[in-house]
N, C-alpha and C positions, 0 to 999 in steps of 0.2 A: 633074325639077326638081331643081337644084342648090343645096344649101345655099352660102351666102356664107360663106366664112372655115372651113368644115369640112375637118378634116385638116391644118389648120396647128397643130402645137404651140407652146407658149409658149416663148421663149428661156431656155435653161439659162444659171443663173448660179453660179459655182464660190465656197463659202463664204469669206468673207476673216475670217483670225482676227484677233480682238478684241485678245489681249495677244500682243504680240512678244517672244519669248525668244530672246536671243543665246546661241549655243554657242559656247565657248571654243575656239579653234583651237589644236591640238597642236603644238608646235614640239620639234625635237631640241636639246638643250644645245649652246652653242657649244664648238667644240673647244679644249682646254685650250691656254692661251698658253705658249709656250716661254720660260722664264726661267731665266738663268745660273744653275747650282748646281753647285758643285764634287764634290757626291756623289750626283748625279742618275743614276739607273741605268736610265734609258728607260722606266720605268713612267708611263701619262698620269695616275695618281692619286699625290699627293702625301700621305704619311703625317703626320697633324697631332700636334704634340707629340714631336717624335722626340727622343730622349735625347741628351744632349750627347755628342760624340765621345770625351771623355775618361772616360765611364763605362759599361762594357759592360753592366752591369745595370741601367741606368736607375735607376727611383725606388727599386729597392732595395740600389742600390750605398751607399748611406749606411746601412746596417744595422749595419754594423760601428762607424759612430762615432755610434749612438744611445748615450745615456747608459743607458738600460734594458737595451741588450744588454751593454754594458761591466759593470755592475752584476752581471748574471746570470753573464757569464763569470768574473768574481772571485769571485763566490759559489761556483761549481763548482769553481774551483780550491783555495778554502780548504777545502771540504768532502773533497776528494779527499786533500788532504794529511793532514787529521785523520784520515780513515779509513785512510790508511797507518800512520800514526804509532800509532793504537789497535790496527792489525793486528800491527804489528811488537811493541809492547809486550806485548801477549798471548801472541803466539806466542814470545817469549822467557821467557816464564814456564816453558815445557817444553822448548824446543831453542833454542840459541844460533843466531842467523841468521848472524852471522859465521863460527861453525863449521861451519854447514851450506853455506855458500859455498865452504868449503876442498874438500868432498866432489864439487862440480860444477866444479872449475877443471881442467878435460879438454881434450886436442886429438884432432885426427883419428888422429894417429901412436898416441898413447897407448890410444885406443880399440881398434884393430887389435892393438897389440901386446899388449894386456890380454887380449882375446879369445884370441889365440894362446897366452899362458901359460895360461890357464884350461882349454883343452883339451888343450895339449901341455906340461905342468909337468915333464916327467921330466928334462931336463939343463939345466934352469935353476938359474943361480948368479950373485951371492948372493940370497938372501932377505931380508936385514937391510935396514932402512929407512934413508932418508938424513937425516940431521939438519943444521940449520941454525941461528944465533944468530937469536934473537926480536928484535921490534921495541925492546924494551928492554934489548938486550945479554944476553938469557937464552939459555943453551944448551938444546939438548934439543927443539927444536922441528921437528917433521917437515915435509919438502917436500911442497907439493901434488901430486897425482897427475899433472899434466902434467910434472912435473919428475923422478918416481920411479915406475918402473913397478912397485914393490912397494908403493906406496901404496893404501890402498883408497878406491872411489870409488863415488859413488851413481849417476852417470849410468847404467852398464851395469846395476846391478840393477832400476834403475826402468824402463828401454826393454826389458829382457828380461822384465820381468813384463807390461807392456802388449802386448808380441810374442807371449807365452803365452797371453794370453787370446784375442786376435784369431786365433791360429792354430788353437786348440781349436775355437772357433766356426766358423772357415772350414772345418776337416776335419767338423764336424758338416753343415755344409750341404750338401758333397760327397757325403754319404752320405745326405741327403734328410731328416735329422733336426734340422734347424736350428730354434730356438725363441728369441723376444726375451729369455726369463727364463736362457738359457745364459749370457748375458754376466754376470749378476749372480750365478749360481751359481759360474761358474769363477772370476770374480774373488773372491769371499766364501771358497771352497776355499783359493785361494793365499793370501790376506791371513790366514786361519786359521793356515796352516801356518807363515807368517813369524812371526806373533805368538806362538805357542805356541813355537818353536824360540827366538826372543828371550827369553821368560820362563824357559824352561829354562836357556839361558846365562845369564841375570842370576841365576838361583837357583845355580847352581854355582859364579858367581865369588863370590856372597858367601858361599856355605859355604866354599869356599877362600880367603877373604879377598884376592881380585884386585879392585883398585879403581884407577881413573884418570879424569880428568874426561871424555876424550872415548871413553871404552871403547864405551857405548851405540850412537854412531853408527857406530863401528868394527863391531860387531857384526851391526848391521842390513845394513851394507854386504857384509860376508862371508856374510850369510845368503841375500843375493840372487843370487850368482853360481851357485848352484845351476840356476837357471832357462837358463843358457846350454847346459849340458849336456842338460837335458830337452828342449830346443827342437831340439837336434841329433838326441836320440833319436827324438822324434815325426816329426821331418821326414823322416829316412833310414828308419825304418820303415815310415812311410805310403807312401812311394814303392816301396821294394821290396818290400813285401807286398802290395801293390796295394789298398790301402784297409782291410787286415784290423787294423789295429791295430800295437801294439808286440810282440805275440807272434811265434813262431817262432825259427828259429835266429838270424837275422840282427837281429832285433828285440832280443831277450835280449843278442846280442853287443855292439851298440852302446850298449845301456844298461850293461852290465858296464863297458866302457871309459871311458864318460863319468862314471859313478860312481867309479870309481877314480882317474880323473884330478882330478876335484872333491875327493876325499877327501885326496889328496896335496897338491892345492894348498891346502887349508884347514890341513892339518898343519904345512906348512912357513910359512905366512903368519899364523895365529894364534900361534905361538911367542912372539911379543913382548908379546902379550897375555895369554895364560894361563899363559905359562912366562917371567915377568919375571925379569930378573937384578937382582942387589943395587944397586940406583940411588940411592943416598942424597942424591947432590949434583944431581940431575937436578930442574930447576926448570920445565921446559915442560908443556905441556899433557897429556903423557902418563907424569907422575910416577907411580910405583907403589910397593906397599907392599914392604920388604924381604921377602926369603924366609927361610923358618924351616927350613932344612936338607933332607937328602936327601929326608925322609918326605913334607913338604909338595909337594917337586918331583915325588915318584913319584906322589902323587894327582893333581896337576894334569896330568902326562902321561896318565895313566890316563882322566880325564874329557876331555880333549883328543881322544885316540884313541876313546873312545865316540861323542864328539859327529859327530868327522869321519867315521867310518864306520858305526856302527849307526844313529845319529839320521839321517844324510843318506841311508842306503840306504832307511830308511821313508818318509821324506818325497819322494824323488825317486821312488820306485815309486808312490806315491798321485798326485802330478803327472803321471806318464808315462800313467797310465790313461786310455782315452778317454772 
């Protein structure tokens, strides 16, 4: 017996959504439209807010024209001028800046000839300094170093002092003994030597009644020429002795030569300072007191010999040590 309708499944119905949602369609952006432009570089993207062609710095180009920037610039210039004037006023209390510039008025030819004179003074003549007429028609004014090989300068002594400090530290570094404290130690030793030497010279000039306005700067300049001989001694001895210092026959030979050369140079150069002649009519910066006979001149000559040989021997030996 067969049932009617058995095995027939009801028809399937797909669910119908009650709320229809629309999905936006994605579209690519339209290609850029080509517009005539004189500065177009082929890039599809145009820069917005391009700076004007006349100002390469853009919005920062007007910084110089800014009132605040101009005010700051004027303030800085005023502060610099006031600081320079303050420095010159305080320096002039101890050293005349115009007189100090005289000692740095050198040329390359002067420096070369002066170094040759310091190391080889044996046949040099004359040793007297050249004089000229001052700005007010006054006589007795000495020419600057660039115009007179016998004039003392500050350039060679200062550069020799700096070279000496670096040379000693370089040698210590080659020996594996370099320490940062060496710069201060060597510089202090050299400056103490110069200061003690200047004080001794000033004391001797005071006791011997030797006085002139620019004497101090002259003595400072002449006290610094010893560093030229010390540098030559250290350099040659270090090369020849293979890093053993200034000892040995060659080291002492070079030291003896540079010492006698420096002593003769000082003896001949300092005569116009320590052995001034009777010059009552001189009105320049080097006006000196009249001498008081042979006794005073003999004392000055002994003092000059003691300074040029004994004092220089002791100080050059201290500076030449490792």
